[in-house]
C-alpha positions in Angstrom: -106.7 78.2 115.3 -109.3 81.1 116.2 -112.3 82.5 114.4 -115.2 84.5 115.5 -118.5 82.8 114.7 -121.7 84.7 115.1 -124.8 82.5 114.8 -127.3 83.5 111.6 -124.4 85.8 110.5 -121.1 84.1 109.4 -120.7 80.4 108.6 -120.2 77.9 111.4 -116.8 76.1 111.7 -118.6 72.9 109.6 -119.3 75.4 106.9 -115.6 76.2 106.7 -114.2 72.6 107.2 -116.8 71.1 104.9 -117.7 68.5 107.4 -115.1 66.0 109.0 -114.4 67.5 112.1 -115.6 64.4 114.0 -112.3 62.9 114.4 -108.5 64.2 113.9 -105.9 65.4 115.9 -106.6 66.9 119.0 -104.2 68.5 121.7 -104.2 65.3 123.5 -102.6 63.1 120.2 -100.8 66.0 118.9 -99.7 68.3 121.9 -100.2 71.8 122.2 -97.4 74.6 123.6 -99.3 76.6 126.8 -98.3 80.1 125.3 -100.5 78.9 122.2 -103.3 78.6 124.7 -102.8 82.1 126.2 -102.5 83.5 122.6 -105.8 82.1 121.3 -107.9 82.5 124.5 -106.6 86.6 124.2 -107.9 86.7 120.7 -111.1 85.0 121.7 -111.8 87.3 124.2 -110.8 90.6 122.2 -113.1 89.8 119.5 -115.9 89.0 122.1 -115.4 92.1 123.9 -115.5 93.8 120.1 -119.0 92.0 119.8 -120.4 92.6 123.1 -119.8 96.4 122.7 -121.4 96.9 119.7 -118.3 97.1 117.6 -118.9 94.4 115.0 -117.3 96.1 112.0 -114.0 95.7 113.7 -114.8 91.8 113.9 -112.1 89.3 112.3 -113.9 87.8 109.4 -111.1 85.2 108.9 -110.2 82.1 110.3 -106.8 82.8 112.0 -104.0 80.1 112.2 -100.7 80.3 113.5 -98.0 77.8 114.4 -95.6 79.6 116.7 -93.2 77.0 116.9 -92.5 76.7 113.2 -93.4 80.6 112.8 -95.6 81.0 110.4 -99.4 82.3 110.3 -102.0 83.0 107.9 -105.6 84.1 107.4 -108.5 82.3 105.7 -111.5 84.5 104.6 -114.7 83.0 106.2 -117.1 81.6 103.2 -120.3 82.1 103.1 -122.7 80.2 104.9 -123.5 76.6 103.5 -127.5 76.5 102.8 -127.0 72.7 103.3 -124.7 72.8 106.3 -125.8 70.2 108.8 -125.1 71.5 111.8 -126.0 75.6 111.5 -128.6 75.0 109.1 -130.0 72.0 109.8 -129.2 71.9 113.6 -127.6 68.6 113.4 -124.2 68.3 116.1 -122.3 65.2 115.5 -119.3 66.6 117.3 -121.6 66.3 120.6 -122.9 63.0 120.0 -121.2 60.2 122.1 -119.3 57.8 120.8 -120.2 54.2 121.3 -118.6 52.0 123.8 -116.4 55.1 125.0 -118.7 57.1 127.7 -115.2 58.7 129.2 -113.4 61.5 127.6 -110.7 63.4 128.9 -111.2 66.9 128.3 -107.8 68.0 127.3 -105.6 70.5 129.5 -108.5 70.9 131.5 -107.9 68.1 134.4 -111.3 67.2 133.8 -112.8 63.8 132.7 -116.3 63.5 131.3 -118.5 60.8 131.5 -121.9 60.5 129.6 -123.7 57.4 130.4 -127.3 58.8 131.1 -129.6 60.0 128.9 -130.8 62.8 131.3 -130.5 64.0 134.8 -133.0 66.1 137.0 -130.7 68.4 138.6 -132.8 69.2 141.5 -132.9 65.3 142.5 -129.0 65.4 142.0 -128.5 68.8 144.0 -130.5 66.9 146.7 -128.4 63.7 146.7 -125.0 65.2 146.5 -125.8 68.3 148.9 -125.6 65.0 151.7 -121.7 64.7 150.6 -120.6 68.0 148.6 -121.1 71.7 148.8 -123.8 72.2 145.9 -124.7 75.2 143.7 -127.4 75.0 141.1 -128.4 77.1 137.9 -130.6 76.4 135.3 -128.2 75.2 133.3 -126.0 72.8 135.8 -125.4 71.4 139.1 -121.9 71.8 140.6 -120.9 69.9 143.8 -117.4 70.2 145.3 -116.4 67.3 147.0 -113.3 68.6 148.4 -110.6 71.2 147.4 -109.5 69.0 144.4 -112.3 67.1 143.1 -115.6 68.8 141.6 -118.6 67.3 139.4 -120.3 69.3 136.9 -123.9 67.5 135.9 -125.8 68.8 133.1 -129.4 67.8 132.3 -128.5 66.0 129.4 -126.7 63.4 131.3 -123.0 64.3 131.1 -121.0 64.6 134.1 -117.7 66.5 134.3 -115.4 64.9 137.2 -112.7 68.0 137.6 -109.5 67.2 139.5 -108.4 64.3 137.6 -107.2 63.3 133.9 -107.4 59.5 135.1 -110.4 57.9 133.6 -109.9 54.9 136.3 -110.2 57.4 139.2 -112.7 59.7 137.5 -114.7 56.3 137.2 -114.3 55.3 140.8 -115.6 58.6 142.0 -118.5 58.8 139.5 -119.7 55.3 140.4 -119.4 56.1 143.9 -121.6 59.2 143.5 -123.4 59.3 140.5 -123.9 55.4 139.7 -124.7 53.6 136.4 
């Protein structure tokens, strides 16, 4: 699936799906063939280029769905913004909330485990600590710390840490505990 959502212009995904997006099949549970990822990525980049170059009249105004394995595709016209939408209208983001008792999440297809235990992180403090053992780079939004060619941490002010270079929760947890701690 792909759609181009523009804040304050188009409905958001929760408006279109009418809730429920908190659970269900993911690429971890249902699988995905890699060419589909390439196709969706290309379509999203094309829509972004249209938007950034001011060609907003040419933007796709549908939710485009396709299944190349079974050879079907269809488009759903985007509805109007739901004035009672909890996400785009009331700024409630349930998909970004941590799930109880599961601070670790494998990010499908990204060779990354996300660990979200801390409520917040001061990136300047963590930059100082991690720079002793890793090459660090900080932006206003995140801190990257490359331990070696295979493992990298990405820390966010809201307490999330991405352990990149593994999809093994035990390994990611061990690295997190060693360098970040609980």
